[in-house]
N, C-alpha and C positions, 0 to 999 in steps of 0.2 A: 386434543388440541395440537395443531402443528407448531413447529418451532424452527427457528433459524439459529444456527450455531456458528460463531466466529471464533477462530483460534489464531491469534498472531503468534506464529512459531518463532520468528526472529525479526527484529526490526532495529536497524541502526545503519550507520555508514559502512559497516563491515559485512553486513549480510541481511537479506530480507526474504521472507517467505510467509505466506498467510493461507490458512485453510478456511474455506467457507462451506458449510453444510446447509444446503437449501433445496427445498422441493424434491428431496430424495436423492440428491446428487452431492458428490464430494468434489469441490473445485480447489485447485491450488493456484495462488497468484504469486508468480516468480519463484525461482529456485536459486536463490542467492546464498545458499548454505550447502554444505557437503551432503551427499546422499546418506552418509553414516548418521549425521545429526538429524536429517529429515526422517530417517527410518526410526530413530529413537524417539523423536518428538511425536510422530504419529502413533507409535506403539503406546506411548503414555496416554493417548486418547482412544486406545483400543481400535486402531486402524492400521492397515498395512499400506505401503506405497501402491500396491496393486489395487487398492480400493479407490484410488483417485480416478475420477471420470475424465477430467481434462485439466490442462495447465494453461494459464494465461500469462503472457509476458508483457510487462509494461515498457521496458526498453532494454538496451543492450549493455548497460554498465555492469561491471563485474559483480558488484554487490547484489545484483538481481538475477544473474545467470551463471554464477561460477560452478554450481552443481549440475548444470544442465547436460554437460558432456557425459558424465557417468550415468545420470538419470536416463538419458535416451538410449544408451547402450544396453541398459538392463531392463527397461520397461517399455512396453508397447502402448503408450498412453499418448493421445493427441495433445500437441502443444500448439496453441493458437498464438499467432504473432503477426505483426504488421510486416509487409513485404520488405520495406527499406530496412527495418530492424533485423529481419532475417538475414539480409546480405551481410550485415556486420557480425551477427551471432555465428553465422556459418564459418567465419574465420576461426572460431574457438571450438566449434562443435563438428566433429567429423561424421557422426551418425545423424542423418537428417530425414529419415523416412517418415517420422511421425509429425513433422511440422505441417500445420494447416494455416494458410494465409488468411488473415483476418481483414476482410474488406467491408463487411456489413454486419448488422446485428445478427446474432444467431440464437436459435431456440433449442432448449432441451426440454421437450414437452411444455410444461407450464412456466419454465424458467427462461427469461430472455436476458441475454448478455449484450450490453451495448458498450461503446467506448467513445472517448472524446479526447481531443488534443490537450496536452499540458505544455507549459512553458519551461523547457529544460534543455541543457546543452547535450542532447542526445539525438539520435536519428529517429524522428517520428515518435516521440514519447507520448504515452497515453495513460489516462485513468480509466477505470472500469465501473460499470453500473450493472448490478444484477437485480432483476425485477421478478418477483414471484407473487402472483395475485396482486394485492394492493400494497405489498411490502417492497421497499427499495433499499439496497445496500450499495454504497459507493466506496471505492478505494482510490485515494488521491494522495500520492507522495511524489517527491522529486519534481518540484515546481518552484519557479522563482517569483511568480506572481499569481494572483487570483484573477483569472480571465472570466469573461462572461460565461463560457462553457463550464468552467469549474464552479462558479457561483450557482449556476442553474442546477448542477448536480448536487451541490451541498443542500440547496433549498428543498430538493425532492427527497432527500435521504431520511430514512427511519433509523438507519445504522450507518455509521461513517468511520472510515479510517482516514485521518488527515495528518499530513506532515506538520511537525513542529520541530524543525531541525536544530535551530541554534538560538542562543541569546546574542543579540547584536553586539553588545559591549564586550562580552566574553570572547567572541570571535575577533573583534577588532584588536583587543589587547592580548590575544593569544599568540602562540608560536608559529602559526601557519605563515608561509611566505605571502608577500603582498598580492601576487598574481592569483593565488588560491583564495585569499579573502575576497578579492574583487570578484572572482568567478562566483563564489557562494552567495555574495550579496547582490548579484546582478538579477535582472528579470528572467534569466535563464538558469538561475542557480537553485537555491533551496529556500523554503519558506521559514521565516523566523518565528519565534514564539509570538512576537507582537503581531505579525501579519496573520498568523493562524487564528489568534484570539479575535482580532478585528473581523476576520472573515466569518467567524461564528457569531460574533456580536451583531453583525449586519445581516445575518441570514434569517430565514423564516423558520428555522428549526425550533420546535417546541417539544419539550419532554422526550427528546430522542436520546440515543446512545452513541457516544463518540469515543473512539480510541485514537489518542495522539501518538503518532509513530515517527520513525526515522530520526530519532533524536541523535545528534552528534555526541559521540563519547568524549570528545575533546572540547567542544564548544557549547555544551549545554549541561544542565543538571536539573533534576526534578524540582528542587527548591526554587530555582530561578524561574522555571516554567510556571509553577504555581503562583509565584509572586507576580509575574506578568499578568496572569489571568485575573488575579484579585484586583490589580490596579486598573485594568481595562473594564472589567465588569462592575467595579465599585462594590458597594454594599449589597447590591441586589443579588439574590440567590441565582446561581446558574440555572437556566431553564432546561438543562439537559444533564445527563449523567456522563461523566468523563472517566476513562481509564487511560493509563499511560503504558505504552508498549515498552518492552525491555529488549536489550540486545540478544540475549540467549535465555530467555525465560518466557514460557508460554503465558499469554494473557488472553483469557477467553470470556465470551459472553454468550448466553443463551436467551433468546427472546421468543416468547410465545406469540403467535400471530393468529 
């Protein structure tokens, strides 16, 4: 029996990187952690960085690309990225020979990689969809609202990483300056626990697997996240399995397909 393995290596406002093993390939989404951390995380999964077949970048913010400079200096692995995003990332990365401009869907034999726009204050931010046979995995973080493109991706997903960044009241009453609170709460900011829960409540997902990620370390906590989901879904049992990603702790799922 074939399987798909997801390992969220790091997920928070301070660093993000996710490993997907699908169709015989090892894909990395974002390199927002140091190469030292990435190396150790992969070794714990019995992999080396050299085993990665391709990297996919969602956008240029530091918590998604801060390990890219060292990564590209030391490893000859293709890094797929949108052209406008590359322009911004190139200011931070001197070694650029492995960048591949992402214009259309691409295929790795039976695995198709697609992308779609997300609503975030970055240059051409995107989410990803990996399809293998009848199985679909979507990676959706760093978005201020659930657009029609995002909803469509959620509805199709058998496995999903979705942002659940902050508790609204915790953010409003927290120590962040007003301009930053306004930015996070905007349609180009980050998805709250409430918005993420409603996105799932209104989706067609049934008996799927979901990892909630990109939790703010200052404006969220697991207890408030769970409380929000209980309130929104009521007494009915969640129709899917949920795990919560951690800032520096690997959270994994293996699904037989």
